[in-house]
N, C-alpha and C positions, 0 to 999 in steps of 0.2 A: 702593423699594428694587430699583438696575437689579443682575439676575443675570447677570455674563458667563459665555457655558462654552467654555471652551479646547478645539477639534479637538483628538484625542490623536494624540498621535505614532506612524508605522505598529511594529508590535513585528518588534523584531529579527528579520531573517531572512524578513520578509515585506514582497513587492514589492507597491508603492502602487498602479502601475498597470503594462499587457504582460503576457504570455502568461508561463505556466510552459514555459519552454523544455524541462526535462526530459519533462513530459506532450506537448508539442506534436510533438516529436522523434518521440516514441514512433508516434501517430498515423501520421505523416507516412512511417513505416518501413511501419504496416500496409500504409498508401494502395500506399506505391510494390510491395508484395510484392502486393496484389491487383489493379495494375494492369500489372503481369507474368506474371500468370498471366494476364490476359482477352488482352491482348495474344498468351503463348505459345497460348492455346486458338483464336483469331482465324487465326492463322498455320498453328498445324498443320490447323487445316480449309481453307483454301485451296489448300494442299499434297493436300489428299484431292481435290478437284477436279481436280485437275492442275498438272503442272509437278513439277518436282525441286527438292527443299533446296538452298537457299545456302548454304554452311560458313560463310561470314559473318554471315549471319544467326542460325544455329545458335550459332557463335561467341559471339553478341551477346548472344543472350537467356540463354545458361549464365550469360556475365559479369556480365549484368542481375539472374539469378536467386540468383545467390552474393551480389552487394553488397545487395540486399533482404535476404536471409536473415540477412546480416551486422548491418546497420544496426539491425535486426530484435532482436539482440544486444546489439550493442554499446550502444541508448539506451534498452535492461533496467534499467540501474544505477539507485544512490541518483545518481549525480555528476550533477551540472549540466553540459550537451555546451559547449566551448566557442565561442565567439564562430568563432573559423574553422573547426571542423569541421561547423558549419553553411553557412557561406558554402562551404565542399568540396563538403559532403551538395551544395551546389545546382546549383553545375557541374559536379559526377558526372551529377547529372541533365538537366541539357540537353545536357552530352555525349553519351549516350546517347541521347537523344532527336533528336538531329543526325545521330548515326550510323546509329539503325535507319530515320532517315526516308530516307538517303541509300542503304540496302540496298537496301530496300523499290520504289524506283520514282522515289529523288529528290524534289526539289520539290513533282510532281504523285502522290508518295504522298497518299494517306488518312489517315496516319497523324501527320499533321505538328497534329493535335488534341491530340496528347500537349503542346506544347506550354502549352497551355490548363491543361493540370492541373498541370506546372511550375511555373504562376504562381500557382495557388491556394496551391499548397504554402509559395510566399515567400510571399503573403500572409496566409499564418495562423502565418507566422514570425515576419514583420515589420508595419509600419503603411505606413499609406498612400502615401506618399514613396517609400516602396523598393519596393514591391510597383509602381508608375504606373514605377519607372524601371531596374526588373527585365522590365516589361513591356514599356519602349521598346527595352528593351537585346536582346529575343529577337526583336522586331519587324524591328528592322535587321540582326541576322542571319540571319534567314530571309529577308527582303527581299533584302540581298543576295546570297544565293545564289541567288533564285528567278530574281533580274534578268540573276544571270549565267549560268544556264543556260536562259534563254528561256522560263520561267512565261507566259504576259499577264500584262498590266499590269493590267487593271481584278482578276485573281483575287489579285494582290500585293497591290493594296490594300486589297480584301476582307479578306484574313486576316490582314494587318500590322493592320488595322483593330478587328479582330475581339480581338486578342490584346492590343491596350490598351485599348481598351474592359473586356476578360476581367479583364487588370489593377486597372484604376478600379473596376469592382463589385465585385473582392474585397478588395480593399484598401478602401474605402468600408464592407464588411462586418467587416472585421477591424477598422478603425480602432470604428467601435462596437462592436465585443466587448469593445474594451479599458476602452472611457469607461464601459460597463456593470460589467467588473468592478471598476474603478475605484470607482464610484459601489456597488458592492454590497460593496468593503471599506471604503468610509467608511462606510457605513449601519450595519456590523457592529464598526467600530469605535466609531460614536455607541451602539449598540446595549450595548456591553459597558459603555460608560462609565456610562451610563442604567445598567446592571445594578450597578456598579460602588456608583451613590451609591443605589440605591435599597436595597441592602444596607450601604451606613451610614444611612439612615434607616430601616431596621428594625430595624438597633443601637441607633442613638438612642432612638426610641421603647419600645424594651427598656429601654435607663439609664431613662428616665422612670417606666417603669412600676413598676420599682425603686425606683426614688428615692421614687415616689408610698408602693407598702407601706413601705417605711422611714419613710416619713413619717406612715403610719397608725402603724405600730410605736412610735414618737417620743411620739405621743398615748397608745397602750396603756402603753406602760411608765410615760410622766411619771405619766398618772394612779394607778397602781398603785402607784409611789414614791411620788407626793406626798400619799398619803391619811395613811399613818403615822405622818410627821412632823407635817405639818399638827393632824393627830388629836389628836396629840400635845401642841402649842404651845396650840391650841384648849382643851384638857382644860384646863393648865394656867393659863393665861389665867382660866377660866371659874372656877377653883377658886380662885386669887386672887382674882378679884373676888367672891365669894361667901361665903367661908369667911378671910379677911387675917385679921379681928380673934380669932379661934379658933387661928391658925396660930401655933407658936412661933418666932423667926423662925432655927433650923434648919429644919428644913423648910421655911418660905417660901426662903430658899438654896438648900435642894436639888430644888427643884422649878422655881424659876427657873434653875437651871444644865442642869435635864434638858430644859427649855423648848430654854437655850441651843443645847445639842448639836444637838437635832433641829432647830434651825433653819441649826446650821451645818449639818448633813447636807443640810437641803433646797438650801443655799447650792448647795454643793457639783453635788448631781445636778443645776440649773440652767446651774452651770458647766460640767459635762459635756456637757448636750444643746447648749450654744452652742458649744462647741468643737467635737463631730461636725459638725454644721450648718459650721463653717467650712472643716472635713476636707473635707465634702463639696463645698464650693462651691471648694475652692480657696484661700481669702485667709486661710491663718494667719497672726498677723502679728505676725515672729517679732524678735526684736535682739540678736543675735549679738555677742559679745565673749568676749575668753581668759578662762575661767576654771579655778580648779585642782578639778580630782574630785574631793577629797578632801573640799575646802568643799560642792561638790554630795550627796554623800554623809552626810555631818554633818547637811544640813539637810534630808534626804529621812528621814532615821534618826527623828529628833524630830518629824517630822511624821505618818511609819508609827508612833511607839511601837514602834519594834523597836531604841532605841538599846542597851538589854545586852543583845539577841540577838543582836546582827550583831559577823560574825565576817570579818574583812577582810583579803586579800591584795593588796598593791601592791605595785608596784617605784616607781622613778623615771620617769614616763611624762613629766611636763610637763604642760602646759595644755591643754585642749579649748577648739575656735571653738563656741557652743554659745549658743543663749537659754537663761540661769539658773534662770528660771521652768519654761520648759517641759520642761526637763532634771530640776529637782524632782520636775517633778510625774510625769514617767516612771519615776525611780527610784522615787515614793510608791506610784506604784501598783504594782510590781514586788514592792517590801519588801511593802507591804500584805498581797497574794495572797501569799507567803511565808510571811508569818506566819500566815495564816488556814488557809494546808494543812499545816502542817508542826505535828507534836505538842504541845501545852505545854511552856515547855524547851527545845526544840529551837533549836538555832542557824541562823541564818541565813548562808548563807556567800558574800560578796561579793568577787569579782577583776577587778582593774583592772592589764589589761596591752598593751604596747605594740606593734601590727602594723602596720609599715611607717610608711604615713602615715594611721594613724587609732588611736583608744584605743578598746579595746574593755571593755564593761563584762557583767557577767556576776553572776547573782545566783540562787542554789541554795538550796532547802530541802530538808526530809527527810521530805516528804509520801507522798502514794501517787502520784505522776507522774501526765502525761497520755499515753494513750496513742498510738503513733507514728500511727496512723491520725487520728488529730484532733487534731494537732498545729498543722495548716494554720486549720483551723477556729476556733482559739480567740482567733484576730486578729480575729472577723467580729463585726460591733455584732449586740450581745443577746445574745452565744452564750457559754454558761454550760455547765461540766459537770455530767452529770448527780451525781458524785456532791461538787459540790459546788452543787446547788439549794437546802441548806438553810444558807446563808453569804450574807451579808448581799451587796446591789450590785447593778447593772445588767446586766450583763456589757457597759459600754462601755469600762472601765477600757483592756484589750487594745488594743482598735481605737483608742483614743484616744493610745497608744502607740506603736503603729504609723505612725500620720497625724505622729505630731510625730517621730519618729524621722528615717521616711523627706522630714520635709520640713528634716532636718538633712544628706541627703545619705547618709546613714546605710542598715542594718538592720537588723533586728530577728529572731530567732529563738526558738525553745522547743524543747532537746533533753534528755535522759536526765541529771540528777545526777549527782556523784561517790559521791551520799551515798542512789541511787535513788529521791529527787524529780523535781521540775522544775528544768530549769536555764535560765532566760530570758538572752541574750545581746544586745546591742548594740553599735553600733558610731557614734564619732561623730569629725569632725577634727579633727587636732590643732592647737594653734593656730600653732604654730611648730616646726621643727623643729631646733632650739639644743637645747631643752630633752632631747633626746638624749644629746648630752654628760653620760658621766657614770653614763648608763641600764645601759650592761653588769659595771658595776662595784659597783654597787648592787645588794644583797641583797634579797628581795621581805620587807616586815614588817608581823605577822601581829599584827591588836590589833583589842580590842575596841572601837567608836566609838562614844561618852558624847555627845559634842559640839561645838560647833563651833569650828573651829583657835584658839589662844590669841594673838593677834596678838604679832610677832615670832618666831613658832617659826620654826624650818629648815625648807623644803623638803622632806625627806627625813624627816620626822614624820608622823604623823598625826594627825589634830585631836581636842588634847586626850586620846588613848587611852593607855590603859595595857598598853604594849608587853611580850607575855611569851616 
């Protein structure tokens, strides 16, 4: 398998190459101030050995100090200097050096070496080509002035050559710094990419670890839950095999019905485990079709044994787009939970309402309810409330409900019910918007659901229900 690595793009605001102009100008400002201080000290020392001060030299030194202090302050902020201000700064430095050389002896002045300092500052700002260009320009400037004032030719050649060599050498060093910085940023980008990959791999390892733990839980739960129905079925078969001749037909029928119930429970558990596995793998197979919500409720009421206890409120919401068997399974689980956790004879309250482009189903019981801090946890695998530990079940039902509802693009949650119990709500997409016609003028219908809708009944009717 070939792995392709893509070099990450530079982050916004980060330069992939070149210098940091703000930092460079600050350093140059410090160097300028230090050079002016040294030149001032040398000049004052020369005055102490004899000779009077030159007004032009004093004025030039004063201006140089002021410019150095100003540049140090000007480039201390967070704003990046503009290209024009950087060019002007170089021109001011060249002008100051040229003027200082003129007032301290002309081209024969020993201060001509300050041009080299300026060249170094240019190389700090720009690349090799610009540094060499600046060196040639300064060499031509100084050489022209030197030749015009009669400086010996060999001295002019030596000094101008030294300027060009200095500009080239400083430019090469600057170029190397550019390359090193670029490589450092590339290495940093690669390191960050590797760090992200490592974080992703760690998350994947953690996910696989949780999957492995879940599989172990599967085995433990399956072994525990399979034992009871299997033992019951084996016991019935053994009893029929050994004592069939002495059992009455009613006793045999009772045993067979019990074994059938346990086998059905076993098959349902196997189906739950398979569904959980498909949810984990993200391969839930669903067949979407328009379905009347009341048909879903009627079938779920029969499957959960809550037909006589189901109190439904529903407006005219139209059809929903869903996998019929999957949503019947969701409703069956919710209705069965409501029946198990409600007092004997208490009603199970169901509401179907229209909310924009989705239909909301809610199932509320009159039981003890679910503490707010545990409402998110009830949808986890094998999670059961302590108060319900005596109730039959594997703790997979609500996890399956969440997986199936989310596969339909909806959400499911639990809140406090109107009667103080738990109210589970979930949404499904509407099949069409045409069903909204007349929804506002159709009042809520309240009924006890007893079975499937009879053929030919109007959409406003609840299935085979006695409307109160």
